[in-house]
C-alpha positions in Angstrom: 84.2 102.3 39.6 85.5 105.6 40.6 82.0 107.0 40.7 81.2 104.2 43.1 83.8 105.1 45.6 83.3 108.9 45.1 81.2 109.4 48.3 83.8 107.8 50.5 86.6 109.8 48.9 84.5 113.0 49.7 84.2 111.8 53.4 87.9 111.1 53.6 88.4 114.7 52.2 86.1 116.4 54.7 87.8 114.1 57.4 91.1 115.7 56.4 89.8 119.2 55.9 87.9 119.4 59.3 90.7 117.7 61.4 89.1 114.6 61.6 85.4 115.8 62.9 84.1 112.9 60.7 86.3 110.0 61.3 88.7 108.7 58.8 87.3 105.0 59.7 84.0 106.4 58.4 85.1 107.5 55.2 87.1 104.2 54.6 83.8 102.3 55.3 81.8 104.3 53.0 84.6 104.1 50.4 84.5 100.4 50.7 80.8 100.2 50.6 80.5 102.1 47.4 83.0 99.7 46.0 81.0 96.8 47.0 77.4 98.1 46.3 77.7 100.7 43.5 77.0 104.3 43.5 73.4 104.5 43.6 73.0 102.0 46.4 75.8 103.5 48.5 73.7 106.9 48.1 70.7 105.5 49.3 72.6 103.5 52.2 73.9 106.9 53.3 70.7 109.0 53.2 69.3 106.1 55.4 72.1 106.1 57.9 72.0 109.8 58.1 68.0 109.8 58.8 68.6 107.2 61.4 71.5 109.2 62.9 69.5 112.5 62.9 66.5 110.7 64.6 68.6 109.5 67.4 70.8 112.9 67.9 67.2 114.7 68.2 65.9 112.1 70.7 69.0 112.3 72.6 68.8 116.0 72.3 65.1 116.3 73.6 65.8 113.7 76.6 68.9 116.0 77.6 71.1 112.9 77.4 73.4 114.5 75.0 74.9 118.1 74.4 75.7 119.9 71.1 79.4 118.8 71.2 78.7 114.9 72.0 80.1 112.7 69.4 77.9 109.9 68.2 79.6 107.2 66.4 78.5 106.7 62.7 79.7 103.2 61.8 76.5 101.4 63.8 74.2 103.7 61.9 75.8 102.7 58.5 75.6 99.0 59.3 72.0 99.3 60.4 71.2 101.3 57.1 72.9 98.8 55.1 70.8 95.8 56.8 67.6 98.0 56.1 68.5 98.4 52.5 69.2 94.7 52.0 66.1 93.6 53.7 63.5 95.9 52.2 64.8 97.8 49.1 66.9 95.0 47.1 
């Protein structure tokens, strides 16, 4: 079980170390996700969500709708990635 919640613990540590550049809510959400789905599935969902977030960020930068310092909420991408994971992978 400790391995399953490890990604969330790492995100919480990064949030604390960077002065909440990554929010504590994101870390807590990943902590709960890992506890419910397990380590391997949590890593899959994290990878999918980060790819989605990267694609949207590049699109926003290309369209000049966002700058380098623009904050984009992560939780919606995590929810969409979990949905994609459940529908297509499981």
